[in-house]
C-alpha positions as CSV (number, residue, x, y, z in Angstrom):
1,X,48.8,60.2,103.1
2,X,49.6,63.6,102.1
3,X,51.2,65.9,104.3
4,X,48.9,68.9,105.2
5,X,51.5,71.2,106.2
6,X,53.3,71.0,102.7
7,X,50.3,71.1,100.8
8,X,49.7,74.2,98.2
9,X,46.8,75.5,100.4
10,X,48.9,75.5,103.7
11,X,51.8,77.1,102.3
12,X,49.5,79.8,100.5
13,X,48.0,80.4,104.2
14,X,51.4,80.5,105.4
15,X,52.5,83.4,103.0
16,X,49.1,85.3,103.6
17,X,50.0,85.3,107.5
18,X,53.7,86.1,106.9
19,X,53.1,89.4,104.8
20,X,51.5,91.7,107.1
21,X,54.2,91.0,109.8
22,X,56.7,91.6,106.9
23,X,55.1,94.8,105.9
24,X,54.8,96.0,109.2
25,X,58.5,95.0,109.9
26,X,59.2,97.2,106.4
27,X,57.5,99.9,107.6
28,X,58.9,100.5,111.0
29,X,62.4,100.2,109.4
30,X,61.5,103.0,107.1
31,X,59.9,104.9,109.4
32,X,62.8,104.4,112.2
33,X,64.7,107.6,110.9
34,X,62.0,109.8,111.7
35,X,61.7,108.9,115.3
36,X,65.3,109.9,116.0
37,X,66.5,113.5,117.0
38,X,69.6,113.0,114.9
39,X,67.7,113.1,111.7
40,X,66.4,116.6,112.5
41,X,69.7,118.1,113.6
42,X,71.4,116.6,110.6
43,X,68.5,118.5,108.6
44,X,69.2,121.6,110.6
45,X,73.1,121.4,109.8
46,X,72.0,121.1,106.2
47,X,70.0,124.2,106.4
48,X,72.5,126.2,107.9
49,X,75.0,125.8,105.0
50,X,72.9,128.1,103.0
51,X,73.3,130.7,105.5
52,X,76.3,132.0,103.7
53,X,74.7,131.9,100.1
54,X,71.7,134.1,101.9
55,X,74.2,136.6,102.8
56,X,75.9,137.0,99.8
57,X,72.2,136.8,98.0
58,X,71.5,140.1,99.8
59,X,74.3,142.0,98.0
60,X,73.5,140.2,94.7
61,X,71.3,139.8,92.9
62,X,69.4,141.5,96.0
63,X,65.8,141.4,97.3
64,X,63.8,143.0,94.5
65,X,63.5,142.4,90.8
66,X,65.1,138.9,90.9
67,X,64.9,136.8,88.0
68,X,65.3,133.2,88.5
69,X,68.7,132.7,86.2
70,X,70.1,135.2,88.7
71,X,69.6,132.5,91.6
72,X,71.8,129.9,90.0
73,X,74.8,132.2,91.3
74,X,73.8,132.0,95.1
75,X,75.6,128.5,95.1
76,X,78.6,130.1,93.2
77,X,79.6,133.2,94.6
78,X,80.3,132.3,98.3
79,X,82.9,129.8,97.1
80,X,85.9,132.3,97.2
81,X,85.2,133.7,100.4
82,X,84.7,130.0,101.8
83,X,88.3,128.8,100.4
84,X,89.7,132.1,102.1
85,X,88.2,131.6,105.3
86,X,89.2,127.9,105.1
87,X,92.7,128.7,105.5
88,X,92.4,130.0,109.1
89,X,93.1,127.6,111.3
90,X,90.3,127.9,113.8
91,X,88.1,127.4,111.1
92,X,88.4,123.6,111.3
93,X,88.0,123.7,114.9
94,X,84.6,125.5,114.5
95,X,83.5,123.1,111.8
96,X,84.6,120.2,113.6
97,X,82.8,120.9,116.8
98,X,79.3,122.0,114.9
99,X,79.6,118.6,113.1
100,X,80.0,117.0,116.4
101,X,76.9,118.6,117.8
102,X,74.7,118.1,114.7
103,X,75.9,115.1,112.9
104,X,76.7,113.0,115.7
105,X,75.0,114.2,119.0
106,X,74.6,112.2,121.9
107,X,73.8,108.5,121.9
108,X,73.3,108.8,118.2
109,X,77.0,109.3,117.6
110,X,77.0,105.3,117.9
111,X,74.9,104.6,115.8
112,X,76.3,102.2,113.0
113,X,79.9,101.6,113.0
114,X,80.8,102.7,116.6
115,X,81.4,106.2,118.2
116,X,81.5,108.7,115.1
117,X,82.7,111.7,117.4
118,X,86.0,111.0,117.7
119,X,86.3,110.5,114.0
120,X,85.4,114.2,113.4
121,X,88.3,116.2,114.8
122,X,87.9,119.0,116.8
123,X,91.1,120.9,116.4
124,X,92.7,123.8,114.3
125,X,94.3,122.9,111.0
126,X,97.9,122.0,111.5
127,X,98.8,121.4,108.0
128,X,98.2,122.6,104.3
129,X,96.3,119.2,103.9
130,X,93.9,120.1,106.9
131,X,93.5,123.5,105.1
132,X,92.6,121.8,101.9
133,X,90.0,119.5,103.2
134,X,88.4,122.1,105.3
135,X,87.9,124.3,102.0
136,X,86.2,121.2,100.4
137,X,84.1,120.7,103.2
138,X,82.8,124.1,103.4
139,X,82.2,124.1,99.4
140,X,80.4,120.6,99.8
141,X,78.3,121.9,103.0
142,X,77.4,125.3,100.9
143,X,76.0,123.3,97.9
144,X,74.2,120.7,99.9
145,X,72.7,123.6,102.0
146,X,71.5,125.2,98.9
147,X,70.3,122.2,97.4
148,X,68.5,121.1,100.6
149,X,67.0,124.5,101.2
150,X,65.4,124.6,97.9
151,X,63.8,121.1,98.3
152,X,62.8,121.7,101.8
153,X,61.0,125.0,100.9
154,X,59.5,123.7,97.1
155,X,58.0,120.0,98.0
156,X,56.1,121.1,100.7
157,X,54.7,123.8,98.3
158,X,54.2,120.9,95.8
159,X,52.1,119.1,98.5
160,X,50.2,122.4,98.9
161,X,49.4,122.7,95.4
162,X,48.3,119.1,95.0
163,X,46.0,119.8,97.8
164,X,44.8,123.1,96.4
165,X,44.0,121.5,93.2
166,X,42.3,118.2,94.7
167,X,40.2,121.1,96.7
168,X,39.2,123.1,93.3
169,X,41.7,125.9,94.0
170,X,44.2,127.4,91.5
171,X,47.5,126.4,92.5
172,X,50.8,128.3,92.0
173,X,53.5,126.8,89.9
174,X,56.3,124.9,92.0
175,X,59.5,123.6,90.8
176,X,58.6,125.0,87.1
177,X,55.4,122.8,87.3
178,X,52.1,124.1,87.0
179,X,49.3,121.6,88.0
180,X,46.2,121.7,86.0
181,X,42.5,120.6,86.2
182,X,40.7,119.6,89.6
183,X,41.2,116.3,90.5
184,X,40.1,114.8,93.9
185,X,42.8,111.8,93.4
186,X,45.2,114.7,93.6
187,X,44.8,114.5,97.5
188,X,46.1,110.9,97.2
189,X,49.3,112.2,95.6
190,X,49.8,114.8,98.4
191,X,51.8,113.1,100.7
192,X,54.3,111.9,98.4
193,X,56.3,115.0,97.9
194,X,56.7,115.0,102.0
195,X,58.0,111.6,102.1
196,X,60.5,112.2,99.5
197,X,61.8,115.2,101.3
198,X,62.2,113.1,104.4
199,X,63.8,110.3,102.4
200,X,66.5,113.2,101.1
201,X,67.0,114.4,104.4
202,X,68.0,111.1,105.7
203,X,70.1,110.1,102.9
204,X,71.7,113.6,102.5
205,X,72.4,113.6,106.7
206,X,73.9,110.2,106.2
207,X,76.3,111.4,103.4
208,X,77.0,114.6,105.2
209,X,78.2,112.5,108.2
210,X,80.4,110.2,106.2
211,X,81.7,113.4,104.3
212,X,82.6,115.0,107.9
213,X,84.3,112.0,109.0
214,X,86.7,112.0,105.8
215,X,87.2,115.8,105.3
216,X,87.1,116.7,109.3
217,X,88.5,113.5,110.6
218,X,91.8,113.4,112.3
219,X,95.0,113.8,110.2
220,X,97.8,111.1,110.3
221,X,99.5,113.3,113.0
222,X,96.8,113.3,114.8
223,X,95.9,109.8,114.9
224,X,99.3,109.1,116.0
225,X,99.2,111.5,118.8
226,X,96.1,110.1,119.8
227,X,97.6,106.8,119.9
228,X,100.6,107.8,122.1
229,X,98.4,109.5,124.3
230,X,96.4,106.1,124.8
231,X,99.7,104.3,125.1
232,X,100.5,106.6,127.9
233,X,97.4,106.1,129.7
234,X,97.7,102.4,129.6
235,X,101.4,102.8,130.8
236,X,100.2,104.8,133.4
237,X,97.6,102.4,134.4
238,X,99.9,99.6,134.4
239,X,102.3,101.5,136.5
240,X,100.0,102.2,138.9
241,X,98.6,98.6,139.1
242,X,102.0,97.3,140.0
243,X,102.8,100.1,142.4
244,X,99.2,99.0,144.1
245,X,100.3,95.4,143.9
246,X,104.1,96.2,145.4
247,X,102.6,98.2,148.3
248,X,99.4,96.1,149.2
249,X,101.3,92.7,148.7
250,X,104.2,94.1,151.2
251,X,101.6,95.5,153.8
252,X,99.5,92.0,153.6
253,X,102.7,89.8,153.5
254,X,104.3,91.9,156.7
255,X,101.0,91.4,158.3
256,X,100.8,87.8,158.0
257,X,104.2,87.4,159.0
258,X,104.2,89.5,162.3
259,X,100.9,87.6,163.2
260,X,102.3,84.4,162.8
261,X,105.5,85.2,164.7
262,X,103.3,86.9,167.5
263,X,101.2,83.5,168.0
264,X,104.1,81.6,168.0
265,X,106.1,84.0,170.5
266,X,103.4,84.1,172.8
267,X,104.4,87.3,174.9
268,X,102.9,90.4,175.3
269,X,105.8,92.3,174.6
270,X,106.4,90.8,171.1
271,X,102.9,91.0,170.5
272,X,102.6,94.8,171.1
273,X,105.4,95.3,168.8
274,X,104.0,92.9,166.1
275,X,100.9,95.0,166.3
276,X,102.5,98.1,166.0
277,X,104.4,97.0,163.0
278,X,101.2,96.0,161.2
279,X,99.6,99.0,162.1
280,X,102.4,101.3,160.6
281,X,102.7,98.9,157.5
282,X,98.9,99.0,156.9
283,X,98.9,102.8,157.2
284,X,101.3,103.2,154.6
285,X,99.4,100.9,152.6
286,X,96.3,103.1,152.8
287,X,98.3,106.0,152.0
288,X,99.5,104.5,148.4
289,X,96.0,103.0,148.0
290,X,94.3,106.6,148.3
291,X,97.0,108.3,146.2
292,X,96.3,105.5,143.2
293,X,92.4,105.7,143.6
294,X,93.2,109.7,143.2
295,X,95.0,109.3,140.0
296,X,92.9,106.9,138.3
297,X,90.0,109.4,139.3
298,X,92.3,112.1,137.5
299,X,92.4,114.5,140.3
300,X,95.7,115.3,139.8
301,X,96.0,116.5,143.6
302,X,99.3,114.3,143.8
303,X,101.9,114.1,141.4
304,X,104.8,111.6,140.5
305,X,107.0,113.4,142.8
306,X,105.1,112.7,145.7
307,X,105.8,109.0,145.2
308,X,108.1,107.4,147.9
309,X,112.0,107.1,146.6
310,X,114.7,105.4,148.0
311,X,115.6,108.3,150.5
312,X,112.4,106.6,152.6
313,X,114.2,103.1,152.2
314,X,114.6,103.0,156.0
315,X,110.8,102.5,156.3
316,X,111.1,99.3,154.2
317,X,114.2,98.1,156.2
318,X,112.2,98.9,159.8
319,X,109.3,96.9,158.3
320,X,111.5,93.8,157.5
321,X,113.0,93.8,160.9
322,X,109.8,94.2,162.5
323,X,108.8,91.1,160.7
324,X,111.6,89.1,162.2
325,X,114.0,89.0,159.6
326,X,117.7,89.5,160.5
327,X,118.4,92.4,158.5
328,X,122.1,93.3,157.5
329,X,121.6,96.8,155.5
330,X,124.2,99.0,153.8
331,X,123.7,102.1,151.9
332,X,126.2,104.0,150.2
333,X,126.5,107.0,147.9
334,X,124.4,109.9,147.3
335,X,120.9,108.8,147.1
336,X,119.5,112.0,147.2
337,X,121.0,112.8,144.1
338,X,119.4,110.1,142.1
339,X,117.0,111.1,139.3
340,X,113.3,110.9,140.6
341,X,112.3,107.9,138.5
342,X,115.2,106.0,139.4
343,X,114.8,106.7,143.1
344,X,111.2,105.8,143.0
345,X,111.4,102.8,140.9
346,X,114.6,101.6,143.3
347,X,112.0,102.0,146.3
348,X,109.6,99.7,144.7
349,X,111.9,97.1,143.6
350,X,113.3,97.3,147.2
351,X,109.9,96.6,148.6
352,X,108.9,94.1,146.3
353,X,112.2,92.3,146.7
354,X,111.8,92.3,150.8
355,X,108.2,91.2,150.1
356,X,109.2,88.1,148.2
357,X,111.6,87.1,150.8
358,X,109.3,87.2,153.6
359,X,106.4,85.2,151.1
360,X,108.7,82.6,150.0
361,X,111.4,82.2,152.5
362,X,110.0,83.6,155.8
363,X,111.8,85.5,158.3
364,X,115.4,84.5,157.6
365,X,118.4,86.6,157.7
366,X,118.7,89.2,154.6
367,X,121.5,91.1,153.2
368,X,120.7,94.4,151.5
369,X,123.2,96.4,149.6
370,X,122.0,99.7,147.9
371,X,124.9,101.6,146.4
372,X,124.9,104.7,144.0
373,X,128.2,104.2,142.0
374,X,130.5,107.3,142.4
375,X,131.9,107.3,138.5
376,X,128.7,106.6,136.5
377,X,126.0,107.7,139.2
378,X,124.2,104.1,138.5
379,X,121.9,102.7,141.4
380,X,122.8,99.1,142.1
381,X,120.5,97.2,144.5
382,X,121.4,93.7,146.1
383,X,119.4,91.7,148.0
384,X,120.2,88.2,149.3
385,X,119.0,85.5,151.5
386,X,119.6,81.7,152.3
387,X,118.0,79.2,150.1
388,X,115.0,77.5,152.3
389,X,115.6,73.8,150.9
390,X,116.4,73.0,147.5
391,X,118.3,75.6,145.3
392,X,116.1,75.3,142.3
393,X,116.5,78.0,139.7
394,X,113.7,80.0,138.5
395,X,112.8,77.4,135.6
396,X,112.8,74.6,138.3
397,X,109.7,73.7,139.9
398,X,109.7,76.3,142.3
399,X,107.7,79.8,141.9
400,X,109.8,81.8,139.4
401,X,108.3,84.8,140.3
402,X,110.0,84.9,144.1
403,X,113.3,86.6,145.0
404,X,113.4,85.0,148.1
405,X,114.1,81.8,147.0
406,X,112.1,78.7,145.7
407,X,110.1,76.4,147.4
408,X,110.4,78.2,150.9
409,X,108.2,78.1,153.8
410,X,106.9,81.2,153.7
411,X,103.4,82.7,153.8
412,X,102.1,81.9,150.8
413,X,102.8,80.7,147.1
414,X,103.1,83.5,144.6
415,X,101.7,83.9,141.3
416,X,105.0,84.5,139.8
417,X,104.4,88.2,139.1
418,X,107.1,89.4,141.8
419,X,110.3,88.8,139.3
420,X,108.6,89.8,136.5
421,X,107.3,93.1,137.7
422,X,111.0,93.9,139.0
423,X,112.3,93.4,135.5
424,X,109.5,95.4,134.0
425,X,110.3,98.2,136.1
426,X,114.3,98.0,135.3
427,X,113.9,97.5,131.6
428,X,111.6,100.8,131.4
429,X,114.7,102.7,132.7
430,X,117.0,101.0,130.8
431,X,118.6,99.0,133.4
432,X,118.8,95.0,134.1
433,X,117.5,92.8,137.1
434,X,118.9,89.1,137.4
435,X,117.8,86.7,140.2
436,X,118.7,83.1,140.7
437,X,120.8,80.9,143.1
438,X,124.1,82.5,143.7
439,X,127.1,80.6,146.1
440,X,124.2,79.0,148.2
441,X,122.0,81.9,148.5
442,X,119.5,83.6,146.7
443,X,120.3,86.4,145.2
444,X,118.5,89.5,143.5
445,X,120.6,92.3,141.6
446,X,119.5,95.0,139.9
447,X,121.3,97.8,138.0
448,X,119.5,101.0,136.9
449,X,121.5,103.9,134.8
450,X,120.7,107.2,135.9
451,X,121.1,108.6,132.4
452,X,117.6,107.8,130.9
453,X,115.5,110.7,129.7
454,X,112.3,110.9,132.0
455,X,109.1,111.3,130.3
456,X,106.6,114.3,130.9
457,X,105.5,114.3,134.6
458,X,107.9,111.8,135.9
459,X,109.7,114.4,138.0
C-alpha cells in the first residue's frame, strides 16, 4: 500500500502550507530594522554629515541662481577645512561621542557581534595615525551625508510624482526623470522609492557603523591601556578576595577554637574570656568586610593605606593567645619604616599563618619571629609549631595548604589555599615563602624585600 504522506499531492499540500509561513517570516525579517530606534538615529547621523556642505553652500554657489552643475561642488569644497579640523585632537573625541550616541545607542549597541560602543573610542587623538583616521572619517561622513540627504529628499519626491501622475496631474521632474502619461497603475509603483530609501538607510547605517569601528576605534596603544586597566582590576579583585579569605577565615577559626575550648574548660572565667576574644575578632572581621565591600562598590572612601600593617601585629598575637596557643613572639627591627605594601602583605601573611596553625594543629605552642634586617631592610617572618602526628610534607597525604602542619587535630580540613595565597603574596612583592617540616616542627619562612616599586595607589 502506498504511503500517503509521501505522495506528490501530500508534498504539494505541505509546500502550500509552508509558503505563507516562510513569506511571513521573511517579511518580519525585512521589516524588523524599521522597528528599531537605532535605524533612525543612524539616519540622523548620516543627515548631519551634510551640515558642513550646506554651510559651505551658503558661500558658494549661494542661494540664488544656482545651476545644477554648481551643486557638484558641495561635497568637494568642505574637504580641506575638514582635514584641517581633524588635526585638532578634540575632534576625535567629539566624533567618537557622537558616533556612540547615534550609531550604537543603548541596548542596540549590543546588536550583532557583541558590544559596539567600546569599539568606538571616545578619546582625543594621541598620534599621527589617529588624526589621519579622523580626517578620513570626516571626509567619508561628508560624502555619505551629501548622498543620503539627496536621496532622502528626491526619493519621497519621486513617490509624490508617481501619485500625482496616477491622479491625472502634472508632476515635476525628479532626479532628472520626467514622468509622462497618466496611468492609474503608477500608484502601485509609488511605494517602491520609499522602500528603496529605507533599504538604503539601513544599509548605509550598518556601513557607517562598521566604518566608525575602524576609523574611530581604539588604537593599539589604547587597547593596550584598556587591557592593562582590566588586568589591574582583576588583580585588585583577586587581592580583595585573598584579604577577605584571610580575615574572615581567621575570625571563624578563632571563634570555633574559642567556643570548643570554652565548652571543654567549663569555667565561667574562661568562657567570659573566650566570648570577649570572639567578639573582638568578629568586630575586626566585620570592619575588614565593610572595607572590602566599599572598595568593590568603588566608593573610594578608604584607600590602601587604611589596611592594617605589621604595626598592628600585636592584635593578631593576642587573638592567637586568646584561642589557647602558647605564643612565643619576638619582633625586632623598625617595622614602622617598612614600605606600605610590604607591611600590609606581611600582616596578612602572619594572619594566615596563625589561622592555619589553629585550623590544622589546634591550640599548640607557636614560635613567631618578625624581623627587619638591619643591612637590607628585608622583612623576615618565621612561624613554627610542633608537628601534630606524622611529619608529612606538603606533597604527602596531608593538606598542602596548611602552615600549621599536616593531618592535625585542628578545627577543620582546609582547601589547600592558605599556603598558596601566602606564596602568591610573597611573589607579588618579589619575595619567597617556604613551608614544610623542619627539625621536628612545621615551619613557615617568608622573606619580603623592601625595594620593589609599588604600583600606583599602593601607598
